[in-house]
C-alpha positions as CSV (number, residue, x, y, z in Angstrom):
1,M,-10.3,8.6,-26.1
2,T,-9.8,10.2,-22.7
3,R,-6.5,9.5,-21.0
4,R,-6.8,7.8,-17.7
5,Q,-5.4,9.6,-14.7
6,R,-2.0,8.3,-13.5
7,V,-1.6,7.3,-9.9
8,A,0.7,10.2,-9.1
9,E,-1.8,12.6,-10.6
10,N,-4.6,11.0,-8.5
11,L,-2.5,11.5,-5.4
12,N,-1.9,15.1,-6.4
13,S,-5.6,15.7,-6.9
14,A,-6.4,14.1,-3.6
15,L,-3.9,16.4,-1.8
16,H,-5.3,19.5,-3.5
17,H,-8.7,18.5,-2.3
18,L,-7.6,17.8,1.3
19,L,-5.9,21.1,1.7
20,G,-8.7,23.0,0.0
21,A,-11.4,21.3,2.0
22,H,-9.7,21.6,5.4
23,P,-8.0,24.9,6.3
24,G,-6.2,23.2,9.2
25,T,-4.4,20.7,6.9
26,Y,-0.6,21.0,6.5
27,L,1.8,19.2,4.1
28,I,5.4,18.8,5.3
29,G,8.4,17.2,3.6
30,E,11.7,17.7,1.9
31,D,11.5,19.6,-1.4
32,V,7.7,19.4,-1.5
33,A,7.4,23.0,-2.5
34,D,7.4,24.2,-6.2
35,P,9.2,24.2,-8.5
36,Y,10.4,20.8,-7.4
37,G,7.1,19.4,-6.1
38,G,8.6,16.4,-4.3
39,A,11.0,13.7,-5.6
40,F,8.2,12.1,-7.6
41,K,6.2,15.3,-8.4
42,V,3.2,14.2,-6.3
43,T,3.1,17.6,-4.5
44,R,3.5,19.7,-7.6
45,G,1.4,22.9,-7.6
46,L,0.4,22.7,-3.9
47,S,2.8,25.3,-2.5
48,D,1.6,27.9,-5.1
49,R,-2.0,27.4,-4.0
50,F,-1.4,26.9,-0.3
51,P,1.9,28.8,0.4
52,D,1.4,29.0,4.2
53,R,0.5,25.3,4.6
54,V,2.9,23.5,2.3
55,L,6.3,23.5,4.0
56,S,9.6,22.3,2.6
57,S,11.6,21.0,5.5
58,P,15.3,20.4,6.4
59,L,16.7,16.9,5.9
60,S,15.4,15.4,9.1
61,E,12.9,12.6,8.9
62,G,12.5,12.4,12.7
63,G,12.0,16.2,12.8
64,I,9.4,16.1,10.0
65,A,7.4,13.3,11.7
66,G,7.7,15.1,15.1
67,V,6.3,18.4,13.7
68,G,3.5,16.5,11.9
69,A,2.6,14.8,15.1
70,G,2.7,18.1,17.0
71,L,0.4,19.7,14.5
72,A,-2.0,16.8,14.9
73,L,-1.8,16.9,18.7
74,A,-2.8,20.6,18.5
75,G,-5.9,19.8,16.5
76,N,-4.7,20.2,12.9
77,R,-4.3,17.7,10.2
78,S,-0.9,16.8,8.8
79,V,0.4,15.0,5.8
80,V,4.1,14.2,6.1
81,E,6.1,13.0,3.0
82,M,9.2,10.8,3.3
83,M,11.3,11.2,0.2
84,F,11.8,7.5,0.3
85,S,10.2,5.0,2.7
86,D,13.6,3.7,3.6
87,F,14.1,6.9,5.6
88,A,11.0,6.3,7.6
89,A,13.2,4.2,9.9
90,L,14.6,7.6,11.1
91,A,11.0,8.6,12.0
92,F,10.2,5.4,13.8
93,D,10.6,6.9,17.3
94,P,8.2,9.9,16.9
95,L,5.7,7.5,15.2
96,L,5.9,4.8,17.8
97,N,6.5,6.7,21.0
98,F,4.8,10.0,20.3
99,A,2.1,10.0,17.5
100,A,0.6,6.5,18.1
101,K,0.7,6.7,21.9
102,S,-0.8,10.2,22.0
103,V,-4.1,8.8,20.9
104,S,-4.7,7.1,24.3
105,M,-2.0,7.9,26.9
106,Y,-3.4,11.1,28.3
107,G,-6.3,9.6,30.1
108,R,-8.8,10.4,27.3
109,R,-8.8,9.8,23.6
110,V,-6.9,12.5,21.7
111,P,-7.6,12.9,17.9
112,M,-4.3,12.5,16.0
113,S,-5.1,13.1,12.3
114,M,-1.7,12.4,10.6
115,V,-0.6,10.5,7.5
116,V,3.0,9.7,6.7
117,R,3.4,9.1,2.9
118,C,6.1,6.7,2.0
119,P,7.3,6.1,-1.6
120,T,8.3,2.5,-1.4
121,G,9.6,-0.6,-3.2
122,G,12.1,-1.4,-5.9
123,N,12.3,-2.2,-9.6
124,R,13.6,1.3,-10.3
125,G,17.4,0.7,-9.9
126,Y,17.7,3.0,-6.9
127,G,19.8,0.6,-4.8
128,P,19.8,-1.0,-1.4
129,T,18.9,2.1,0.7
130,H,16.2,3.5,-1.6
131,S,14.3,0.4,-2.7
132,Q,13.0,-1.4,0.4
133,S,9.5,-2.4,1.4
134,L,9.4,-1.8,5.2
135,Q,5.7,-2.3,5.9
136,K,6.4,-5.1,8.4
137,H,8.4,-2.8,10.7
138,F,5.3,-0.7,11.4
139,L,2.9,-3.6,12.0
140,G,1.3,-4.2,15.4
141,I,1.7,-0.8,16.8
142,P,-1.5,0.2,18.7
143,S,-3.3,3.2,17.1
144,L,-1.0,3.2,14.0
145,H,-2.8,2.0,10.9
146,L,-1.2,1.1,7.5
147,R,-2.6,1.5,4.0
148,E,-1.0,1.0,0.6
149,V,-1.8,2.8,-2.7
150,S,-3.3,0.7,-5.5
151,P,-4.6,1.6,-9.0
152,F,-8.1,0.5,-7.8
153,H,-8.5,2.8,-4.9
154,D,-9.1,6.6,-5.3
155,N,-6.7,8.4,-3.1
156,Q,-9.0,11.2,-2.2
157,R,-11.2,8.6,-0.5
158,V,-8.1,6.8,1.0
159,L,-6.5,9.9,2.5
160,T,-9.8,11.3,3.7
161,A,-10.6,8.0,5.5
162,M,-7.1,7.9,7.0
163,L,-7.4,11.5,8.4
164,D,-11.0,11.0,9.5
165,R,-9.9,8.0,11.6
166,E,-8.1,10.5,13.9
167,E,-5.2,8.1,14.4
168,P,-1.7,8.4,12.8
169,G,-1.3,6.3,9.7
170,V,1.3,5.3,7.2
171,L,0.5,5.2,3.5
172,F,2.9,3.2,1.4
173,E,3.1,4.2,-2.3
174,D,5.0,1.8,-4.6
175,K,7.1,4.0,-6.8
176,V,6.5,1.9,-9.9
177,L,2.8,2.8,-9.6
178,Y,3.3,6.6,-9.9
179,T,3.5,6.4,-13.7
180,R,0.7,3.8,-14.1
181,A,-2.9,4.6,-14.9
182,M,-5.7,4.3,-12.4
183,Y,-8.2,1.6,-13.3
184,Q,-11.8,2.7,-13.8
185,A,-15.2,1.5,-14.7
186,G,-14.5,-1.9,-13.4
187,V,-12.1,-2.8,-16.2
188,V,-8.5,-4.0,-15.8
189,D,-7.8,-5.1,-19.4
190,D,-9.4,-7.2,-22.1
191,L,-9.4,-10.3,-19.9
192,F,-9.9,-9.1,-16.3
193,R,-12.5,-7.0,-14.5
194,Y,-12.6,-5.7,-11.0
195,E,-14.9,-4.6,-8.2
196,V,-14.3,-3.0,-4.9
197,L,-15.9,-5.1,-2.1
198,A,-17.7,-3.6,0.9
199,D,-15.4,-5.1,3.5
200,P,-13.6,-2.8,6.1
201,S,-10.4,-2.9,4.1
202,E,-12.2,-1.9,0.8
203,T,-10.6,-4.8,-1.0
204,A,-10.5,-4.8,-4.8
205,R,-11.4,-8.2,-6.4
206,V,-9.8,-8.8,-9.8
207,F,-11.4,-11.7,-11.8
208,A,-11.9,-13.1,-15.2
209,P,-15.7,-13.1,-15.9
210,D,-17.5,-16.4,-16.7
211,C,-14.7,-18.6,-15.5
212,G,-16.5,-20.1,-12.6
213,P,-15.0,-20.7,-9.1
214,P,-11.3,-20.0,-9.1
215,D,-8.6,-22.6,-8.5
216,W,-6.6,-20.0,-6.5
217,I,-7.3,-16.8,-4.6
218,V,-4.2,-14.5,-4.4
219,L,-4.0,-11.7,-1.9
220,A,-1.4,-8.9,-2.6
221,P,-0.9,-5.3,-1.7
222,G,-1.3,-2.6,-4.3
223,G,2.3,-2.3,-5.4
224,L,2.2,-5.9,-6.7
225,T,-0.9,-5.4,-8.8
226,E,0.7,-5.3,-12.2
227,R,3.0,-8.2,-11.6
228,A,0.2,-10.3,-10.1
229,V,-2.2,-9.6,-13.0
230,T,0.6,-10.6,-15.5
231,A,1.2,-13.9,-13.7
232,L,-2.6,-14.6,-13.4
233,R,-3.0,-14.0,-17.1
234,T,-0.3,-16.4,-18.0
235,L,-1.7,-19.0,-15.6
236,L,-5.1,-18.8,-17.2
237,L,-4.1,-18.7,-20.8
238,E,-1.2,-21.2,-20.8
239,E,-2.1,-23.5,-17.9
240,E,-5.9,-23.1,-17.6
241,I,-5.4,-22.3,-13.9
242,T,-8.0,-19.7,-12.8
243,C,-7.0,-17.2,-10.1
244,E,-8.7,-14.2,-8.5
245,L,-6.7,-11.4,-7.0
246,L,-7.7,-9.5,-3.9
247,V,-6.0,-6.2,-3.3
248,P,-6.9,-4.5,0.1
249,S,-6.5,-0.8,0.6
250,Q,-5.9,-1.2,4.4
251,L,-3.1,-3.5,5.5
252,Y,-3.3,-3.1,9.2
253,P,-5.5,-3.7,11.1
254,F,-6.9,-6.1,8.6
255,D,-10.2,-8.0,9.1
256,S,-9.7,-11.2,7.2
257,K,-13.0,-12.6,8.5
258,A,-14.9,-10.1,6.4
259,L,-13.4,-11.8,3.3
260,L,-14.4,-15.3,4.2
261,P,-17.3,-15.5,1.8
262,V,-15.0,-14.6,-1.1
263,L,-12.1,-16.7,0.1
264,G,-14.4,-19.7,0.5
265,R,-14.8,-19.9,-3.3
266,A,-11.3,-21.5,-3.7
267,D,-9.5,-24.2,-1.9
268,R,-6.0,-22.8,-2.6
269,I,-4.8,-19.4,-1.3
270,C,-1.6,-17.5,-1.9
271,V,-0.5,-14.4,0.0
272,M,2.3,-12.4,-1.6
273,E,4.3,-9.2,-0.8
274,D,7.5,-7.5,-1.8
275,S,9.1,-7.3,1.6
276,T,11.5,-9.9,3.0
277,A,9.9,-12.7,5.0
278,D,9.5,-13.0,8.8
279,G,7.0,-10.9,10.8
280,T,5.2,-9.5,7.8
281,W,1.7,-8.6,6.8
282,G,1.5,-11.6,4.5
283,E,2.5,-14.0,7.3
284,L,0.1,-12.5,9.7
285,L,-2.7,-12.9,7.2
286,A,-1.6,-16.4,6.2
287,Q,-1.8,-17.4,9.9
288,Q,-5.3,-16.0,10.2
289,L,-6.5,-17.7,7.1
290,H,-5.0,-21.0,8.1
291,E,-6.9,-20.9,11.3
292,Q,-10.2,-19.8,9.7
293,L,-10.2,-21.9,6.5
294,W,-8.0,-24.9,7.2
295,S,-10.9,-27.4,7.0
296,R,-11.7,-26.2,3.5
297,L,-8.2,-25.8,2.0
298,A,-6.5,-28.4,-0.2
299,R,-3.1,-27.3,1.0
300,P,-1.5,-24.8,3.4
301,V,-1.7,-21.1,2.5
302,L,1.2,-20.3,0.1
303,P,3.3,-17.3,1.2
304,L,5.5,-15.5,-1.4
305,S,7.9,-12.7,-0.5
306,A,11.2,-11.1,-1.7
307,E,14.5,-12.9,-1.2
308,P,16.3,-12.3,2.1
309,S,18.8,-9.9,0.6
310,I,19.5,-6.2,0.1
311,V,17.9,-4.8,-3.1
312,P,20.7,-4.6,-5.7
313,T,21.0,-1.6,-8.0
314,A,21.7,-3.6,-11.2
315,A,18.3,-4.4,-12.9
316,H,19.0,-8.1,-13.5
317,L,20.1,-8.6,-9.9
318,E,17.2,-6.6,-8.6
319,Q,14.7,-8.8,-10.5
320,D,16.3,-11.9,-8.9
321,V,15.5,-10.5,-5.4
322,L,12.1,-9.0,-5.8
323,L,8.9,-10.8,-6.7
324,Q,8.4,-11.1,-10.5
325,P,5.5,-12.5,-12.6
326,S,7.6,-15.5,-13.5
327,T,8.3,-16.2,-9.8
328,I,4.6,-16.0,-9.0
329,H,3.7,-18.2,-12.0
330,R,6.2,-20.9,-11.1
331,A,5.3,-21.0,-7.4
332,I,1.6,-21.4,-8.1
333,M,2.2,-24.0,-10.8
334,E,4.3,-26.1,-8.4
335,A,1.8,-25.8,-5.6
336,T,-1.1,-26.8,-7.9
337,K,0.5,-30.2,-8.6
């Protein structure tokens, strides 16, 4: 039996393809060159193959993002790696005030093909400053688009689409996914199947075949896939509550109207994410769905997020803060009553 490609390997293959296909593509980041190959080994082998375009940088996230934006402004393509997404806060100014604005502030549209890769999320015991999910802080910036890695979406397609958009983008990569296998051939496991819908956000739909219309539709970004599927399995087998999971590739901008035919199959909707509440992707989406579907829904859209806390280092405390399958199961159970 052929071993499935892991998410980190899929990202590595995608980066090899991008640099090989486009001579003007650069990769910049701390320790991205061999033999280290990045903190999570996603860039392994790239500097040996492309020594002039894979550049290990000093410890300066603002500088890295600024150089990446400058390369893009000059007509190149740049992929910038943050060692941890927490440090993207240090790159907020060049992303907000230089990269995103450069698309339109010079009197004509300027191509800015730039992707900032951000290893994100907890459940690895890395502590408060290396475990956050900061997606919400980059929402709503004109010309800055956001995507999140998932095991359903091939990263060559994702990264190519981001660079072809000719606007700066941020790709969030949940660190737990790096060692997980990519799903393929429409199969999640012995119970669930999946398909990728043709909506603008290329949403993956995870479902149990032959179960009829679902009781719930759950929307979650890619990093929550494994935990969400675990909760949906328990709900189906132990409670006979049928749920479908929708996992978009693109988080912002997000066209919720394109999913209305799918969302209309259930009268209960849950939106979940691993960031803290207030001003989040999930809350923006819940508001849109409330306005679009309220006349069909049996109850308000159920939002689930992490606790309003730092992410502790100790595993048992970390699990109390971040969303877990048991939390998802309990919340949907209570909201079904």
